[in-house]
C-alpha positions in Angstrom: 74.2 -54.4 109.3 73.0 -57.1 111.7 69.7 -58.7 110.8 67.9 -61.3 112.9 65.8 -64.0 111.2 63.9 -66.9 112.8 63.9 -70.1 110.8 61.9 -73.3 111.3 63.9 -76.4 111.9 63.6 -77.8 108.4 64.9 -74.5 106.8 67.7 -74.2 109.4 68.9 -77.8 108.6 68.8 -77.1 104.9 70.8 -73.9 105.4 73.4 -75.7 107.5 73.7 -78.6 105.1 74.0 -76.3 102.0 76.7 -74.1 103.8 78.6 -77.2 104.8 78.5 -78.6 101.2 79.5 -75.2 99.7 82.3 -74.9 102.3 81.1 -71.5 103.4 79.3 -69.9 106.3 75.6 -69.7 106.9 75.8 -66.0 106.7 77.5 -66.1 103.3 74.9 -68.5 102.1 72.0 -66.3 103.3 73.6 -63.2 101.7 74.0 -65.0 98.4 70.5 -66.4 98.5 69.0 -63.0 99.2 71.0 -61.4 96.4 69.9 -64.1 93.9 66.3 -63.8 95.0 66.1 -60.0 95.3 68.1 -58.7 92.4 65.6 -60.0 89.7 62.7 -58.6 91.7 64.3 -55.2 92.0 65.2 -55.2 88.3 61.7 -56.3 87.3 59.9 -53.8 89.5 62.6 -51.1 89.4 62.3 -50.6 93.2 65.1 -49.4 95.4 66.1 -51.6 98.3 64.0 -49.8 100.9 60.9 -50.1 98.7 61.6 -53.8 98.2 61.9 -54.4 101.9 58.6 -52.5 102.5 57.0 -54.7 99.9 58.3 -57.9 101.3 57.3 -57.2 104.9 54.0 -55.4 104.3 52.0 -58.4 105.6 54.2 -58.8 108.7 53.6 -55.6 110.7 55.9 -56.4 113.7 55.4 -55.1 117.2 54.3 -51.6 116.3 56.8 -50.2 118.7 59.4 -48.0 117.0 61.7 -47.7 120.1 62.7 -51.3 120.5 66.2 -50.9 118.9 67.1 -47.7 120.6 65.7 -48.8 124.0 66.7 -52.5 123.7 69.1 -52.5 126.7 66.5 -50.7 128.9 63.7 -53.0 127.8 65.7 -56.2 128.5 66.7 -54.9 132.0 63.0 -54.2 132.8 62.0 -57.7 131.7 64.8 -59.4 133.6 63.8 -57.5 136.8 60.2 -58.7 136.4 61.4 -62.3 136.1 63.2 -62.2 139.4 
């Protein structure tokens, strides 16, 4: 499942360096890091993954629009038309 994450420069540089030193990809490094961070939390709180995600993002509400994924192509086309 694709996930998009924005990193500050310092974190991105750290990720790139760690992946290079471990001779792996940034994606593999992120997956491993998430697993190592999340598994103990899930075990401790006995939450399923969807509950864990809700808990982690509760203070970051997002756009409030539930149609962004399903209408992404349409929304991008509208925005590109407005830029012209």
